[in-house]
ZAFIRO-248758 format. One line per 5 residues: number of its first residue (from 1); their letters; for each residue z, x, y of N, C-alpha, C. Coordinates in nm, 3 decimals. Layout:
N
NUM	a	Z/X/Y/Z/X/Y/Z/X/Y ~ ... $
This chain:
70
1	mvrwi	11.778/10.035/8.913/11.750/10.008/9.052/11.604/10.046/9.079 ~ 11.529/9.957/9.135/11.388/9.979/9.163/11.367/9.991/9.313 ~ 11.287/10.088/9.352/11.257/10.107/9.493/11.127/10.035/9.526 ~ 11.129/9.957/9.630/11.012/9.884/9.676/10.993/9.918/9.821 ~ 10.873/9.955/9.862/10.846/9.989/10.000/10.784/9.869/10.070 $
6	agsta	10.847/9.821/10.175/10.794/9.710/10.253/10.771/9.761/10.394 ~ 10.646/9.778/10.431/10.616/9.840/10.559/10.659/9.984/10.556 ~ 10.752/10.023/10.641/10.802/10.160/10.639/10.945/10.166/10.587 ~ 10.993/10.056/10.528/11.131/10.047/10.482/11.137/10.045/10.331 ~ 11.222/10.128/10.273/11.245/10.125/10.128/11.353/10.023/10.099 $
11	iyvav	11.325/9.934/10.007/11.419/9.831/9.967/11.453/9.854/9.820 ~ 11.579/9.855/9.786/11.621/9.877/9.649/11.672/9.745/9.592 ~ 11.622/9.708/9.475/11.664/9.584/9.411/11.714/9.615/9.271 ~ 11.820/9.546/9.231/11.882/9.570/9.101/11.862/9.455/9.004 ~ 11.788/9.354/9.046/11.762/9.238/8.960/11.612/9.213/8.957 $
16	ptqva	11.560/9.150/8.852/11.417/9.119/8.849/11.375/9.042/8.974 ~ 11.267/9.086/9.036/11.221/9.029/9.162/11.070/9.017/9.160 ~ 11.017/8.904/9.206/10.873/8.886/9.216/10.817/8.984/9.318 ~ 10.710/9.053/9.281/10.646/9.150/9.370/10.526/9.083/9.434 ~ 10.525/9.076/9.566/10.413/9.016/9.639/10.284/9.091/9.606 $
21	gltdp	10.179/9.018/9.579/10.049/9.079/9.551/10.027/9.111/9.405 ~ 10.123/9.081/9.319/10.110/9.109/9.176/10.123/8.979/9.100 ~ 10.016/8.942/9.029/10.019/8.817/8.954/10.008/8.844/8.805 ~ 10.079/8.769/8.727/10.073/8.770/8.581/10.110/8.905/8.517 ~ 10.216/8.974/8.565/10.254/9.099/8.500/10.314/9.072/8.362 $
26	vsagl	10.287/9.160/8.267/10.343/9.145/8.132/10.430/9.265/8.093 ~ 10.414/9.378/8.162/10.499/9.494/8.135/10.505/9.582/8.258 ~ 10.608/9.665/8.264/10.625/9.755/8.379/10.679/9.888/8.331 ~ 10.643/9.991/8.404/10.697/10.124/8.382/10.757/10.171/8.514 ~ 10.877/10.225/8.507/10.948/10.263/8.629/10.967/10.413/8.634 $
31	gyhht	10.933/10.471/8.748/10.958/10.612/8.770/11.072/10.630/8.868 ~ 11.091/10.751/8.914/11.201/10.779/9.006/11.182/10.707/9.140 ~ 11.059/10.708/9.193/11.032/10.639/9.320/10.903/10.558/9.314 ~ 10.857/10.525/9.195/10.733/10.448/9.184/10.743/10.353/9.065 ~ 10.654/10.255/9.066/10.650/10.155/8.959/10.505/10.125/8.926 $
36	carta	10.478/10.099/8.799/10.346/10.053/8.756/10.365/9.928/8.672 ~ 10.271/9.837/8.680/10.277/9.714/8.601/10.139/9.683/8.545 ~ 10.137/9.634/8.422/10.013/9.591/8.358/10.012/9.440/8.358 ~ 9.896/9.382/8.388/9.883/9.236/8.389/9.834/9.187/8.253 ~ 9.836/9.057/8.235/9.791/8.998/8.109/9.644/9.030/8.082 $
41	sgaly	9.565/9.051/8.186/9.423/9.084/8.168/9.401/9.233/8.140 ~ 9.507/9.313/8.144/9.496/9.455/8.116/9.483/9.543/8.239 ~ 9.483/9.484/8.359/9.473/9.563/8.482/9.604/9.637/8.506 ~ 9.594/9.756/8.562/9.711/9.838/8.593/9.727/9.849/8.745 ~ 9.846/9.817/8.794/9.880/9.826/8.936/9.999/9.920/8.950 $
46	cwggn	9.994/10.008/9.051/10.106/10.098/9.077/10.136/10.100/9.226 ~ 10.261/10.135/9.261/10.304/10.143/9.400/10.431/10.225/9.409 ~ 10.462/10.268/9.530/10.586/10.341/9.555/10.562/10.482/9.605 ~ 10.662/10.568/9.587/10.653/10.707/9.629/10.544/10.778/9.551 ~ 10.468/10.861/9.620/10.350/10.922/9.558/10.333/11.067/9.601 $
51	slgqv	10.441/11.134/9.639/10.432/11.270/9.693/10.373/11.369/9.594 ~ 10.384/11.341/9.465/10.328/11.429/9.362/10.208/11.366/9.292 ~ 10.154/11.259/9.349/10.039/11.192/9.288/10.075/11.104/9.169 ~ 10.201/11.068/9.157/10.246/10.993/9.039/10.191/10.851/9.030 ~ 10.145/10.794/9.140/10.087/10.659/9.136/9.950/10.661/9.067 $
56	gngns	9.881/10.773/9.074/9.755/10.785/9.003/9.631/10.744/9.079 ~ 9.640/10.740/9.212/9.525/10.699/9.292/9.449/10.818/9.352 ~ 9.484/10.939/9.314/9.409/11.056/9.357/9.454/11.120/9.487 ~ 9.565/11.074/9.545/9.616/11.140/9.665/9.768/11.143/9.660 ~ 9.832/11.183/9.769/9.978/11.194/9.768/10.044/11.108/9.875 $
61	kdvka	9.975/11.006/9.924/10.034/10.915/10.022/10.108/10.803/9.948 ~ 10.225/10.764/9.999/10.300/10.654/9.939/10.215/10.528/9.940 ~ 10.233/10.446/9.838/10.157/10.322/9.822/10.255/10.206/9.846 ~ 10.231/10.128/9.950/10.327/10.028/9.995/10.313/9.891/9.931 ~ 10.207/9.869/9.856/10.185/9.742/9.788/10.116/9.771/9.656 $
66	pllip	10.124/9.682/9.559/10.058/9.706/9.431/9.909/9.740/9.451 ~ 9.868/9.851/9.394/9.732/9.900/9.407/9.666/9.904/9.270 ~ 9.549/9.843/9.258/9.477/9.844/9.131/9.433/9.987/9.101 ~ 9.470/10.037/8.985/9.436/10.172/8.943/9.321/10.162/8.842 ~ 9.205/10.221/8.875/9.091/10.209/8.783/9.114/10.283/8.653 $
């Protein structure tokens, strides 16, 4: 089950689902409340719960849409 945050609402999906704002993903890593995906070009995008900084963007605010991680 994957948690996806849309606006202020958490949506849980149990089947593969296209993620808005993410193109050409080739792999994904799933955490307890966050997800990261790598694209065919090698870019890394993460989103979801971030209370412990698990998204990797340098803060602890939840990330509501795929965010490019440098």
